[in-house]
All heavy atoms as TSV, in Angstrom:
chain	resi	resn	atom	element	x	y	z
A	1	MET	N	N	0.836	-1.163	0.000
A	1	MET	CA	C	0.000	0.000	0.000
A	1	MET	C	C	0.883	1.227	0.000
A	1	MET	O	O	2.068	1.136	0.323
A	1	MET	CB	C	-0.962	-0.026	1.172
A	1	MET	CG	C	-0.417	0.463	2.492
A	1	MET	SD	S	-1.598	0.421	3.857
A	1	MET	CE	C	-3.066	1.051	3.169
A	2	SER	N	N	0.293	2.342	-0.366
A	2	SER	CA	C	1.029	3.604	-0.400
A	2	SER	C	C	0.210	4.694	0.265
A	2	SER	O	O	-1.022	4.688	0.187
A	2	SER	CB	C	1.313	4.020	-1.844
A	2	SER	OG	O	2.078	3.053	-2.505
A	3	LEU	N	N	0.906	5.617	0.918
A	3	LEU	CA	C	0.253	6.771	1.526
A	3	LEU	C	C	0.835	8.046	0.940
A	3	LEU	O	O	2.021	8.105	0.614
A	3	LEU	CB	C	0.474	6.801	3.044
A	3	LEU	CG	C	-0.146	5.718	3.896
A	3	LEU	CD1	C	0.177	5.964	5.365
A	3	LEU	CD2	C	-1.641	5.628	3.689
A	4	GLN	N	N	0.001	9.052	0.838
A	4	GLN	CA	C	0.424	10.381	0.437
A	4	GLN	C	C	0.205	11.276	1.659
A	4	GLN	O	O	-0.933	11.488	2.082
A	4	GLN	CB	C	-0.409	10.851	-0.752
A	4	GLN	CG	C	0.235	11.926	-1.564
A	4	GLN	CD	C	-0.519	12.135	-2.870
A	4	GLN	OE1	O	-1.751	12.116	-2.882
A	4	GLN	NE2	N	0.196	12.314	-3.941
A	5	LEU	N	N	1.307	11.772	2.243
A	5	LEU	CA	C	1.256	12.542	3.480
A	5	LEU	C	C	1.711	13.975	3.234
A	5	LEU	O	O	2.703	14.191	2.530
A	5	LEU	CB	C	2.181	11.916	4.530
A	5	LEU	CG	C	1.980	10.430	4.842
A	5	LEU	CD1	C	3.144	9.898	5.647
A	5	LEU	CD2	C	0.679	10.221	5.580
A	6	ASP	N	N	1.022	14.947	3.852
A	6	ASP	CA	C	1.498	16.321	3.766
A	6	ASP	C	C	2.682	16.497	4.715
A	6	ASP	O	O	3.061	15.574	5.448
A	6	ASP	CB	C	0.376	17.329	4.037
A	6	ASP	CG	C	-0.199	17.254	5.444
A	6	ASP	OD1	O	0.457	16.696	6.350
A	6	ASP	OD2	O	-1.310	17.767	5.647
A	7	ALA	N	N	3.273	17.680	4.702
A	7	ALA	CA	C	4.483	17.934	5.502
A	7	ALA	C	C	4.240	17.729	6.991
A	7	ALA	O	O	5.087	17.177	7.697
A	7	ALA	CB	C	4.995	19.345	5.233
A	8	ALA	N	N	3.068	18.135	7.487
A	8	ALA	CA	C	2.767	17.988	8.914
A	8	ALA	C	C	2.676	16.510	9.288
A	8	ALA	O	O	3.198	16.085	10.330
A	8	ALA	CB	C	1.471	18.717	9.260
A	9	ALA	N	N	2.016	15.729	8.465
A	9	ALA	CA	C	1.889	14.295	8.736
A	9	ALA	C	C	3.251	13.610	8.662
A	9	ALA	O	O	3.556	12.732	9.477
A	9	ALA	CB	C	0.915	13.648	7.756
A	10	GLN	N	N	4.075	14.011	7.711
A	10	GLN	CA	C	5.414	13.435	7.596
A	10	GLN	C	C	6.251	13.761	8.830
A	10	GLN	O	O	7.007	12.917	9.310
A	10	GLN	CB	C	6.105	13.942	6.337
A	10	GLN	CG	C	5.533	13.341	5.072
A	10	GLN	CD	C	6.264	13.789	3.829
A	10	GLN	OE1	O	7.468	14.007	3.842
A	10	GLN	NE2	N	5.530	13.927	2.742
A	11	ALA	N	N	6.109	14.974	9.338
A	11	ALA	CA	C	6.867	15.362	10.536
A	11	ALA	C	C	6.449	14.511	11.734
A	11	ALA	O	O	7.295	14.095	12.540
A	11	ALA	CB	C	6.658	16.846	10.830
A	12	ILE	N	N	5.167	14.230	11.862
A	12	ILE	CA	C	4.673	13.408	12.971
A	12	ILE	C	C	5.123	11.960	12.797
A	12	ILE	O	O	5.575	11.313	13.747
A	12	ILE	CB	C	3.137	13.493	13.084
A	12	ILE	CG1	C	2.717	14.906	13.515
A	12	ILE	CG2	C	2.599	12.451	14.064
A	12	ILE	CD1	C	1.226	15.172	13.408
A	13	ALA	N	N	5.013	11.434	11.591
A	13	ALA	CA	C	5.388	10.040	11.335
A	13	ALA	C	C	6.885	9.827	11.511
A	13	ALA	O	O	7.321	8.746	11.917
A	13	ALA	CB	C	4.949	9.625	9.940
A	14	GLY	N	N	7.652	10.861	11.220
A	14	GLY	CA	C	9.095	10.863	11.451
A	14	GLY	C	C	9.832	9.612	11.059
A	14	GLY	O	O	9.876	9.239	9.887
A	15	GLU	N	N	10.408	8.948	12.058
A	15	GLU	CA	C	11.293	7.809	11.818
A	15	GLU	C	C	10.595	6.622	11.171
A	15	GLU	O	O	11.253	5.767	10.580
A	15	GLU	CB	C	11.971	7.380	13.110
A	15	GLU	CG	C	11.019	6.878	14.157
A	15	GLU	CD	C	11.692	6.613	15.499
A	15	GLU	OE1	O	12.563	7.382	15.897
A	15	GLU	OE2	O	11.297	5.623	16.137
A	16	LEU	N	N	9.272	6.545	11.254
A	16	LEU	CA	C	8.560	5.444	10.596
A	16	LEU	C	C	8.716	5.492	9.081
A	16	LEU	O	O	8.553	4.479	8.397
A	16	LEU	CB	C	7.070	5.462	10.965
A	16	LEU	CG	C	6.724	5.134	12.412
A	16	LEU	CD1	C	5.247	5.385	12.670
A	16	LEU	CD2	C	7.075	3.691	12.731
A	17	LEU	N	N	9.033	6.672	8.545
A	17	LEU	CA	C	9.164	6.834	7.100
A	17	LEU	C	C	10.573	6.563	6.591
A	17	LEU	O	O	10.782	6.428	5.381
A	17	LEU	CB	C	8.749	8.255	6.693
A	17	LEU	CG	C	7.328	8.678	7.068
A	17	LEU	CD1	C	7.081	10.118	6.679
A	17	LEU	CD2	C	6.305	7.752	6.423
A	18	GLU	N	N	11.532	6.477	7.505
A	18	GLU	CA	C	12.922	6.287	7.107
A	18	GLU	C	C	13.104	4.965	6.363
A	18	GLU	O	O	12.629	3.923	6.793
A	18	GLU	CB	C	13.840	6.319	8.328
A	18	GLU	CG	C	13.946	7.694	8.950
A	18	GLU	CD	C	14.815	7.711	10.197
A	18	GLU	OE1	O	15.494	6.713	10.486
A	18	GLU	OE2	O	14.786	8.742	10.889
A	19	GLY	N	N	13.759	5.036	5.225
A	19	GLY	CA	C	14.057	3.852	4.440
A	19	GLY	C	C	12.938	3.381	3.531
A	19	GLY	O	O	13.105	2.408	2.796
A	20	LEU	N	N	11.791	4.071	3.545
A	20	LEU	CA	C	10.682	3.669	2.685
A	20	LEU	C	C	10.824	4.320	1.314
A	20	LEU	O	O	11.341	5.425	1.176
A	20	LEU	CB	C	9.347	4.069	3.301
A	20	LEU	CG	C	9.001	3.429	4.643
A	20	LEU	CD1	C	7.666	3.966	5.156
A	20	LEU	CD2	C	8.963	1.914	4.536
A	21	GLU	N	N	10.337	3.644	0.301
A	21	GLU	CA	C	10.392	4.144	-1.069
A	21	GLU	C	C	9.355	5.250	-1.266
A	21	GLU	O	O	8.181	5.078	-0.945
A	21	GLU	CB	C	10.132	2.993	-2.043
A	21	GLU	CG	C	10.196	3.396	-3.491
A	21	GLU	CD	C	9.873	2.232	-4.419
A	21	GLU	OE1	O	9.903	1.068	-3.976
A	21	GLU	OE2	O	9.565	2.513	-5.588
A	22	ASN	N	N	9.809	6.382	-1.777
A	22	ASN	CA	C	8.928	7.517	-2.053
A	22	ASN	C	C	8.932	7.745	-3.558
A	22	ASN	O	O	9.924	8.152	-4.135
A	22	ASN	CB	C	9.418	8.762	-1.317
A	22	ASN	CG	C	8.456	9.928	-1.448
A	22	ASN	OD1	O	7.678	10.012	-2.393
A	22	ASN	ND2	N	8.518	10.838	-0.500
A	23	GLU	N	N	7.794	7.475	-4.181
A	23	GLU	CA	C	7.667	7.581	-5.630
A	23	GLU	C	C	6.649	8.662	-5.976
A	23	GLU	O	O	5.446	8.454	-5.839
A	23	GLU	CB	C	7.243	6.230	-6.212
A	23	GLU	CG	C	7.252	6.167	-7.715
A	23	GLU	CD	C	6.948	4.766	-8.206
A	23	GLU	OE1	O	7.646	3.823	-7.781
A	23	GLU	OE2	O	6.005	4.625	-8.999
A	24	GLU	N	N	7.161	9.834	-6.341
A	24	GLU	CA	C	6.319	10.976	-6.722
A	24	GLU	C	C	5.302	11.328	-5.639
A	24	GLU	O	O	4.130	11.574	-5.919
A	24	GLU	CB	C	5.632	10.710	-8.063
A	24	GLU	CG	C	6.602	10.543	-9.221
A	24	GLU	CD	C	5.924	10.311	-10.549
A	24	GLU	OE1	O	4.724	10.629	-10.690
A	24	GLU	OE2	O	6.599	9.799	-11.447
A	25	GLY	N	N	5.742	11.325	-4.388
A	25	GLY	CA	C	4.874	11.701	-3.279
A	25	GLY	C	C	4.108	10.561	-2.643
A	25	GLY	O	O	3.484	10.726	-1.603
A	26	TRP	N	N	4.149	9.399	-3.264
A	26	TRP	CA	C	3.497	8.210	-2.715
A	26	TRP	C	C	4.542	7.395	-1.985
A	26	TRP	O	O	5.533	6.968	-2.573
A	26	TRP	CB	C	2.857	7.367	-3.814
A	26	TRP	CG	C	1.650	7.995	-4.399
A	26	TRP	CD1	C	1.576	8.734	-5.544
A	26	TRP	CD2	C	0.325	7.965	-3.864
A	26	TRP	NE1	N	0.297	9.155	-5.753
A	26	TRP	CE2	C	-0.496	8.702	-4.743
A	26	TRP	CE3	C	-0.241	7.391	-2.731
A	26	TRP	CZ2	C	-1.854	8.870	-4.513
A	26	TRP	CZ3	C	-1.601	7.561	-2.505
A	26	TRP	CH2	C	-2.388	8.290	-3.394
A	27	ILE	N	N	4.327	7.171	-0.691
A	27	ILE	CA	C	5.286	6.445	0.137
A	27	ILE	C	C	4.785	5.005	0.292
A	27	ILE	O	O	3.710	4.773	0.845
A	27	ILE	CB	C	5.453	7.123	1.509
A	27	ILE	CG1	C	5.864	8.591	1.307
A	27	ILE	CG2	C	6.468	6.376	2.357
A	27	ILE	CD1	C	5.779	9.442	2.549
A	28	LYS	N	N	5.570	4.058	-0.237
A	28	LYS	CA	C	5.178	2.643	-0.207
A	28	LYS	C	C	5.533	2.030	1.144
A	28	LYS	O	O	6.610	2.281	1.677
A	28	LYS	CB	C	5.875	1.880	-1.329
A	28	LYS	CG	C	5.420	2.309	-2.691
A	28	LYS	CD	C	5.998	1.423	-3.761
A	28	LYS	CE	C	5.393	1.832	-5.090
A	28	LYS	NZ	N	5.361	0.724	-6.023
A	29	MET	N	N	4.620	1.208	1.664
A	29	MET	CA	C	4.819	0.596	2.984
A	29	MET	C	C	3.902	-0.599	3.159
A	29	MET	O	O	2.983	-0.815	2.363
A	29	MET	CB	C	4.529	1.618	4.079
A	29	MET	CG	C	3.077	2.073	4.124
A	29	MET	SD	S	2.815	3.532	5.120
A	29	MET	CE	C	3.686	4.762	4.215
A	30	THR	N	N	4.137	-1.324	4.239
A	30	THR	CA	C	3.253	-2.433	4.599
A	30	THR	C	C	2.036	-1.871	5.352
A	30	THR	O	O	2.070	-0.743	5.853
A	30	THR	CB	C	3.968	-3.442	5.509
A	30	THR	OG1	O	4.317	-2.792	6.727
A	30	THR	CG2	C	5.216	-4.005	4.834
A	31	ALA	N	N	1.009	-2.686	5.456
A	31	ALA	CA	C	-0.186	-2.276	6.208
A	31	ALA	C	C	0.162	-2.040	7.678
A	31	ALA	O	O	-0.424	-1.161	8.320
A	31	ALA	CB	C	-1.270	-3.334	6.071
A	32	ARG	N	N	1.112	-2.782	8.195
A	32	ARG	CA	C	1.513	-2.622	9.600
A	32	ARG	C	C	2.105	-1.233	9.843
A	32	ARG	O	O	1.780	-0.574	10.837
A	32	ARG	CB	C	2.514	-3.707	9.990
A	32	ARG	CG	C	2.942	-3.615	11.421
A	32	ARG	CD	C	3.882	-4.723	11.790
A	32	ARG	NE	N	4.219	-4.618	13.207
A	32	ARG	CZ	C	5.053	-5.382	13.810
A	32	ARG	NH1	N	5.668	-6.350	13.143
A	32	ARG	NH2	N	5.313	-5.235	15.082
A	33	ILE	N	N	2.987	-0.791	8.957
A	33	ILE	CA	C	3.579	0.548	9.110
A	33	ILE	C	C	2.504	1.612	8.946
A	33	ILE	O	O	2.477	2.599	9.688
A	33	ILE	CB	C	4.742	0.764	8.125
A	33	ILE	CG1	C	5.898	-0.169	8.489
A	33	ILE	CG2	C	5.208	2.214	8.135
A	33	ILE	CD1	C	7.050	-0.166	7.511
A	34	ALA	N	N	1.583	1.412	8.000
A	34	ALA	CA	C	0.489	2.373	7.811
A	34	ALA	C	C	-0.345	2.489	9.083
A	34	ALA	O	O	-0.751	3.584	9.477
A	34	ALA	CB	C	-0.381	1.955	6.627
A	35	ALA	N	N	-0.588	1.369	9.749
A	35	ALA	CA	C	-1.351	1.383	11.005
A	35	ALA	C	C	-0.589	2.121	12.098
A	35	ALA	O	O	-1.183	2.865	12.885
A	35	ALA	CB	C	-1.667	-0.044	11.441
A	36	GLN	N	N	0.725	1.937	12.143
A	36	GLN	CA	C	1.539	2.651	13.126
A	36	GLN	C	C	1.508	4.158	12.858
A	36	GLN	O	O	1.432	4.956	13.800
A	36	GLN	CB	C	2.983	2.133	13.099
A	36	GLN	CG	C	3.122	0.729	13.626
A	36	GLN	CD	C	4.518	0.159	13.419
A	36	GLN	OE1	O	5.193	0.466	12.439
A	36	GLN	NE2	N	4.953	-0.667	14.347
A	37	ILE	N	N	1.552	4.538	11.594
A	37	ILE	CA	C	1.469	5.961	11.235
A	37	ILE	C	C	0.117	6.519	11.640
A	37	ILE	O	O	0.022	7.610	12.206
A	37	ILE	CB	C	1.746	6.159	9.732
A	37	ILE	CG1	C	3.223	5.873	9.433
A	37	ILE	CG2	C	1.362	7.571	9.283
A	37	ILE	CD1	C	3.566	5.821	7.960
A	38	ASP	N	N	-0.954	5.770	11.372
A	38	ASP	CA	C	-2.300	6.198	11.751
A	38	ASP	C	C	-2.386	6.440	13.258
A	38	ASP	O	O	-2.937	7.452	13.703
A	38	ASP	CB	C	-3.317	5.136	11.322
A	38	ASP	CG	C	-4.725	5.479	11.731
A	38	ASP	OD1	O	-5.255	6.497	11.254
A	38	ASP	OD2	O	-5.308	4.735	12.551
A	39	THR	N	N	-1.821	5.537	14.033
A	39	THR	CA	C	-1.823	5.686	15.496
A	39	THR	C	C	-1.085	6.951	15.912
A	39	THR	O	O	-1.579	7.721	16.743
A	39	THR	CB	C	-1.187	4.452	16.161
A	39	THR	OG1	O	-1.979	3.301	15.834
A	39	THR	CG2	C	-1.119	4.608	17.666
A	40	LYS	N	N	0.088	7.181	15.334
A	40	LYS	CA	C	0.867	8.382	15.679
A	40	LYS	C	C	0.114	9.663	15.311
A	40	LYS	O	O	0.111	10.634	16.068
A	40	LYS	CB	C	2.229	8.367	14.973
A	40	LYS	CG	C	3.272	7.558	15.689
A	40	LYS	CD	C	4.653	7.807	15.119
A	40	LYS	CE	C	5.384	8.721	16.071
A	40	LYS	NZ	N	6.827	8.794	15.798
A	41	LEU	N	N	-0.522	9.666	14.146
A	41	LEU	CA	C	-1.272	10.852	13.724
A	41	LEU	C	C	-2.417	11.134	14.700
A	41	LEU	O	O	-2.640	12.282	15.096
A	41	LEU	CB	C	-1.796	10.686	12.298
A	41	LEU	CG	C	-0.744	10.600	11.188
A	41	LEU	CD1	C	-1.408	10.353	9.841
A	41	LEU	CD2	C	0.120	11.843	11.147
A	42	ASN	N	N	-3.142	10.091	15.093
A	42	ASN	CA	C	-4.243	10.260	16.048
A	42	ASN	C	C	-3.744	10.719	17.409
A	42	ASN	O	O	-4.320	11.625	18.011
A	42	ASN	CB	C	-5.039	8.953	16.187
A	42	ASN	CG	C	-6.010	8.755	15.060
A	42	ASN	OD1	O	-6.768	9.652	14.702
A	42	ASN	ND2	N	-5.980	7.575	14.463
A	43	GLU	N	N	-2.675	10.101	17.893
A	43	GLU	CA	C	-2.144	10.447	19.211
A	43	GLU	C	C	-1.607	11.882	19.273
A	43	GLU	O	O	-1.613	12.494	20.333
A	43	GLU	CB	C	-1.019	9.484	19.601
A	43	GLU	CG	C	-1.509	8.101	19.962
A	43	GLU	CD	C	-0.378	7.124	20.236
A	43	GLU	OE1	O	0.803	7.439	19.927
A	43	GLU	OE2	O	-0.671	6.025	20.736
A	44	ASN	N	N	-1.139	12.393	18.145
A	44	ASN	CA	C	-0.560	13.732	18.102
A	44	ASN	C	C	-1.533	14.804	17.630
A	44	ASN	O	O	-1.141	15.939	17.373
A	44	ASN	CB	C	0.692	13.734	17.214
A	44	ASN	CG	C	1.852	13.053	17.897
A	44	ASN	OD1	O	2.549	13.658	18.695
A	44	ASN	ND2	N	2.044	11.766	17.620
A	45	GLY	N	N	-2.809	14.458	17.503
A	45	GLY	CA	C	-3.830	15.433	17.152
A	45	GLY	C	C	-3.708	16.009	15.756
A	45	GLY	O	O	-4.115	17.141	15.504
A	46	TYR	N	N	-3.176	15.222	14.836
A	46	TYR	CA	C	-3.043	15.680	13.447
A	46	TYR	C	C	-4.407	16.035	12.868
A	46	TYR	O	O	-5.389	15.314	13.052
A	46	TYR	CB	C	-2.381	14.578	12.605
A	46	TYR	CG	C	-2.402	14.845	11.126
A	46	TYR	CD1	C	-1.590	15.817	10.566
A	46	TYR	CD2	C	-3.242	14.136	10.280
A	46	TYR	CE1	C	-1.605	16.070	9.208
A	46	TYR	CE2	C	-3.270	14.367	8.930
A	46	TYR	CZ	C	-2.443	15.336	8.391
A	46	TYR	OH	O	-2.473	15.597	7.034
A	47	VAL	N	N	-4.463	17.162	12.171
A	47	VAL	CA	C	-5.672	17.583	11.462
A	47	VAL	C	C	-5.292	17.745	9.996
A	47	VAL	O	O	-4.399	18.520	9.662
A	47	VAL	CB	C	-6.224	18.912	12.013
A	47	VAL	CG1	C	-7.419	19.381	11.195
A	47	VAL	CG2	C	-6.608	18.765	13.485
A	48	GLY	N	N	-5.943	16.985	9.143
A	48	GLY	CA	C	-5.644	17.038	7.715
A	48	GLY	C	C	-6.149	15.780	7.031
A	48	GLY	O	O	-6.940	15.021	7.598
A	49	THR	N	N	-5.675	15.584	5.812
A	49	THR	CA	C	-6.118	14.448	5.014
A	49	THR	C	C	-4.920	13.646	4.530
A	49	THR	O	O	-3.944	14.216	4.053
A	49	THR	CB	C	-6.934	14.925	3.794
A	49	THR	OG1	O	-8.052	15.685	4.266
A	49	THR	CG2	C	-7.438	13.767	2.960
A	50	VAL	N	N	-5.011	12.342	4.671
A	50	VAL	CA	C	-4.012	11.416	4.158
A	50	VAL	C	C	-4.699	10.587	3.081
A	50	VAL	O	O	-5.799	10.086	3.276
A	50	VAL	CB	C	-3.476	10.494	5.282
A	50	VAL	CG1	C	-2.611	9.390	4.711
A	50	VAL	CG2	C	-2.726	11.311	6.314
A	51	THR	N	N	-4.064	10.460	1.940
A	51	THR	CA	C	-4.613	9.640	0.861
A	51	THR	C	C	-3.866	8.325	0.828
A	51	THR	O	O	-2.638	8.294	0.925
A	51	THR	CB	C	-4.465	10.362	-0.495
A	51	THR	OG1	O	-5.119	11.635	-0.417
A	51	THR	CG2	C	-5.097	9.559	-1.620
A	52	TRP	N	N	-4.604	7.233	0.729
A	52	TRP	CA	C	-3.973	5.921	0.646
A	52	TRP	C	C	-4.377	5.247	-0.645
A	52	TRP	O	O	-5.420	5.535	-1.215
A	52	TRP	CB	C	-4.285	5.036	1.854
A	52	TRP	CG	C	-5.709	4.595	2.001
A	52	TRP	CD1	C	-6.697	5.224	2.690
A	52	TRP	CD2	C	-6.320	3.429	1.440
A	52	TRP	NE1	N	-7.870	4.531	2.602
A	52	TRP	CE2	C	-7.670	3.424	1.831
A	52	TRP	CE3	C	-5.852	2.402	0.636
A	52	TRP	CZ2	C	-8.559	2.421	1.441
A	52	TRP	CZ3	C	-6.737	1.397	0.246
A	52	TRP	CH2	C	-8.064	1.418	0.665
A	53	PHE	N	N	-3.503	4.364	-1.098
A	53	PHE	CA	C	-3.736	3.626	-2.336
A	53	PHE	C	C	-3.360	2.169	-2.114
A	53	PHE	O	O	-2.283	1.875	-1.595
A	53	PHE	CB	C	-2.899	4.210	-3.481
A	53	PHE	CG	C	-3.061	3.473	-4.775
A	53	PHE	CD1	C	-4.201	3.630	-5.533
A	53	PHE	CD2	C	-2.075	2.613	-5.228
A	53	PHE	CE1	C	-4.364	2.939	-6.733
A	53	PHE	CE2	C	-2.221	1.925	-6.422
A	53	PHE	CZ	C	-3.369	2.085	-7.184
A	54	SER	N	N	-4.251	1.277	-2.494
A	54	SER	CA	C	-3.986	-0.160	-2.395
A	54	SER	C	C	-3.447	-0.642	-3.726
A	54	SER	O	O	-4.142	-0.586	-4.754
A	54	SER	CB	C	-5.263	-0.919	-2.053
A	54	SER	OG	O	-5.042	-2.313	-2.200
A	55	ASP	N	N	-2.208	-1.114	-3.717
A	55	ASP	CA	C	-1.588	-1.634	-4.933
A	55	ASP	C	C	-2.250	-2.931	-5.394
A	55	ASP	O	O	-2.216	-3.261	-6.576
A	55	ASP	CB	C	-0.092	-1.887	-4.700
A	55	ASP	CG	C	0.644	-0.613	-4.328
A	55	ASP	OD1	O	0.462	0.390	-5.031
A	55	ASP	OD2	O	1.382	-0.631	-3.331
A	56	GLU	N	N	-2.834	-3.654	-4.471
A	56	GLU	CA	C	-3.459	-4.934	-4.801
A	56	GLU	C	C	-4.830	-4.766	-5.447
A	56	GLU	O	O	-5.174	-5.471	-6.379
A	56	GLU	CB	C	-3.587	-5.786	-3.544
A	56	GLU	CG	C	-2.252	-6.173	-2.949
A	56	GLU	CD	C	-2.384	-6.859	-1.603
A	56	GLU	OE1	O	-3.522	-7.056	-1.124
A	56	GLU	OE2	O	-1.343	-7.174	-1.019
A	57	ASP	N	N	-5.619	-3.817	-4.904
A	57	ASP	CA	C	-7.002	-3.646	-5.367
A	57	ASP	C	C	-7.200	-2.424	-6.247
A	57	ASP	O	O	-8.292	-2.195	-6.758
A	57	ASP	CB	C	-7.944	-3.529	-4.163
A	57	ASP	CG	C	-7.843	-4.715	-3.218
A	57	ASP	OD1	O	-7.665	-5.843	-3.701
A	57	ASP	OD2	O	-7.928	-4.496	-2.007
A	58	TYR	N	N	-6.165	-1.603	-6.368
A	58	TYR	CA	C	-6.239	-0.350	-7.134
A	58	TYR	C	C	-7.349	0.565	-6.615
A	58	TYR	O	O	-8.098	1.167	-7.365
A	58	TYR	CB	C	-6.414	-0.625	-8.634
A	58	TYR	CG	C	-5.292	-1.449	-9.191
A	58	TYR	CD1	C	-5.467	-2.798	-9.502
A	58	TYR	CD2	C	-4.034	-0.897	-9.380
A	58	TYR	CE1	C	-4.425	-3.566	-9.992
A	58	TYR	CE2	C	-2.980	-1.656	-9.875
A	58	TYR	CZ	C	-3.177	-2.982	-10.177
A	58	TYR	OH	O	-2.149	-3.740	-10.653
A	59	ILE	N	N	-7.453	0.636	-5.286
A	59	ILE	CA	C	-8.432	1.499	-4.632
A	59	ILE	C	C	-7.697	2.665	-3.998
A	59	ILE	O	O	-6.686	2.482	-3.333
A	59	ILE	CB	C	-9.211	0.730	-3.549
A	59	ILE	CG1	C	-10.017	-0.412	-4.176
A	59	ILE	CG2	C	-10.128	1.670	-2.763
A	59	ILE	CD1	C	-10.649	-1.340	-3.170
A	60	GLU	N	N	-8.221	3.873	-4.231
A	60	GLU	CA	C	-7.658	5.082	-3.623
A	60	GLU	C	C	-8.740	5.714	-2.759
A	60	GLU	O	O	-9.897	5.803	-3.168
A	60	GLU	CB	C	-7.217	6.054	-4.717
A	60	GLU	CG	C	-6.538	7.285	-4.188
A	60	GLU	CD	C	-6.020	8.191	-5.299
A	60	GLU	OE1	O	-5.446	7.676	-6.273
A	60	GLU	OE2	O	-6.197	9.416	-5.180
A	61	SER	N	N	-8.358	6.161	-1.564
A	61	SER	CA	C	-9.314	6.765	-0.651
A	61	SER	C	C	-8.627	7.767	0.246
A	61	SER	O	O	-7.414	7.704	0.457
A	61	SER	CB	C	-9.972	5.674	0.186
A	61	SER	OG	O	-10.992	6.204	1.000
A	62	ASP	N	N	-9.397	8.698	0.780
A	62	ASP	CA	C	-8.883	9.699	1.715
A	62	ASP	C	C	-9.270	9.339	3.141
A	62	ASP	O	O	-10.383	8.876	3.389
A	62	ASP	CB	C	-9.447	11.091	1.396
A	62	ASP	CG	C	-8.916	11.652	0.106
A	62	ASP	OD1	O	-7.783	11.310	-0.275
A	62	ASP	OD2	O	-9.620	12.450	-0.529
A	63	ILE	N	N	-8.343	9.574	4.059
A	63	ILE	CA	C	-8.611	9.456	5.482
A	63	ILE	C	C	-8.547	10.872	6.039
A	63	ILE	O	O	-7.507	11.521	5.929
A	63	ILE	CB	C	-7.570	8.566	6.194
A	63	ILE	CG1	C	-7.514	7.194	5.534
A	63	ILE	CG2	C	-7.885	8.460	7.686
A	63	ILE	CD1	C	-6.326	6.371	5.971
A	64	VAL	N	N	-9.650	11.346	6.598
A	64	VAL	CA	C	-9.712	12.711	7.113
A	64	VAL	C	C	-9.560	12.667	8.623
A	64	VAL	O	O	-10.310	11.977	9.318
A	64	VAL	CB	C	-11.039	13.389	6.722
A	64	VAL	CG1	C	-11.106	14.788	7.298
A	64	VAL	CG2	C	-11.197	13.418	5.207
A	65	TYR	N	N	-8.578	13.401	9.112
A	65	TYR	CA	C	-8.329	13.522	10.546
A	65	TYR	C	C	-8.793	14.901	10.993
A	65	TYR	O	O	-8.480	15.896	10.345
A	65	TYR	CB	C	-6.822	13.397	10.860
A	65	TYR	CG	C	-6.251	12.040	10.517
A	65	TYR	CD1	C	-5.819	11.751	9.229
A	65	TYR	CD2	C	-6.135	11.063	11.494
A	65	TYR	CE1	C	-5.280	10.513	8.917
A	65	TYR	CE2	C	-5.588	9.818	11.195
A	65	TYR	CZ	C	-5.176	9.551	9.901
A	65	TYR	OH	O	-4.644	8.321	9.593
A	66	SER	N	N	-9.566	14.953	12.071
A	66	SER	CA	C	-10.065	16.263	12.546
A	66	SER	C	C	-10.024	16.348	14.054
A	66	SER	O	O	-9.819	15.407	14.736
A	66	SER	CB	C	-11.475	16.510	12.049
A	66	SER	OG	O	-12.331	15.458	12.381
């Protein structure tokens, strides 16, 4: 799966993004890492939108944090 994160979300995710492939703004990762990023964003009160893409199902969706 891949996530598209804005600068604020990337700053919160921090070290979880290290070593991951970034292809034109899409950061490729496992579902486990995506879940860890989601937890960090929620715990840190992130407000914004993260777009995710499933490479297996070709589904794209937005996750809105408020």
